[in-house]
C-alpha positions in Angstrom: 107.8 111.6 77.6 106.2 115.2 78.1 102.9 115.2 79.8 100.3 117.3 78.9 98.9 117.2 82.2 102.7 118.6 83.4 101.5 122.6 82.0 97.8 122.1 84.3 99.4 121.4 87.2 101.3 124.3 86.7 98.1 126.2 86.1 96.7 124.8 89.3 99.8 126.3 91.6 99.1 129.8 89.2 95.6 129.7 90.5 96.6 128.6 94.4 99.4 131.7 94.3 96.9 134.2 95.8 94.9 131.3 99.0 97.9 130.0 99.7 99.1 133.7 100.3 96.0 134.6 102.1 95.9 130.3 104.1 99.3 132.0 104.9 98.6 134.3 107.2 96.2 133.1 108.7 97.7 129.5 109.5 101.2 129.4 108.4 101.4 124.6 109.2 98.6 124.8 106.4 100.5 127.1 104.1 103.5 125.1 104.3 101.3 121.5 103.6 99.2 123.5 100.5 102.6 124.7 98.6 104.5 121.0 99.2 101.8 119.0 98.4 101.4 122.0 95.2 104.6 121.5 94.0 105.0 118.3 94.7 101.9 117.7 91.7 103.8 119.1 88.7 107.3 117.7 90.3 106.4 113.6 90.6 104.6 113.7 86.8 107.2 115.4 85.1 110.0 113.0 87.2 107.0 109.8 86.5 107.3 111.2 83.0 111.4 110.7 82.6 111.7 107.4 85.2 111.8 103.9 83.9 109.5 100.8 85.4 107.8 100.4 88.6 109.3 104.6 89.4 106.9 105.3 86.9 103.9 104.2 88.6 105.1 104.9 91.8 106.2 109.0 90.9 102.2 108.8 89.8 100.7 107.3 92.8 103.0 110.4 94.6 100.8 112.8 92.4 98.1 111.5 92.6 97.9 111.9 96.7 99.6 115.0 96.3 96.4 116.1 94.2 94.0 114.7 96.1 96.1 116.8 99.5 96.4 120.1 97.8 92.0 119.0 97.7 91.6 118.7 101.0 93.8 122.0 102.8 91.7 123.9 100.8 88.0 122.5 102.6 89.9 122.4 105.7 90.7 126.7 105.0 87.3 127.0 103.3 85.6 125.2 106.4 88.1 127.6 109.0 87.6 130.4 106.9 90.6 131.5 106.0 89.9 132.0 102.5 85.7 131.6 100.2 85.0 129.6 98.7 87.2 128.3 95.8 87.0 128.5 92.1 85.5 126.0 90.2 87.8 126.4 88.4 90.3 125.3 90.4 88.5 122.6 91.6 87.9 121.3 88.6 91.4 121.7 88.0 92.7 119.6 90.3 90.1 117.2 89.7 91.0 117.0 85.6 94.3 116.5 87.3 93.1 113.6 89.5 91.3 112.1 86.1 94.4 111.6 84.0 96.8 110.4 87.2 94.2 108.4 87.6 94.4 106.4 83.8 98.0 106.9 84.2 98.6 104.6 87.6 96.1 101.8 85.6 98.4 101.7 83.0 
């Protein structure tokens, strides 16, 4: 069962790419953490969509935590001045992913 939110997560990565490149030039560790968290979102969404039993919910919780971590990494990068304000469209995409995955964890 493919999830529509998976394509939104892939779009999030496309939106993140230029910010990630800027963050990595200033703070390699934060950039690496952002990259790993962002990568985890679609990977866990897709894995959850094709899992069975309790593994489904566990993968969705992993995706949810990673999406929240992406948001936190962006907040930290803004606070340190590594990037300008994150585009509202990217924040909206993250909010959509988080809201959807919250619903998935409640099924």
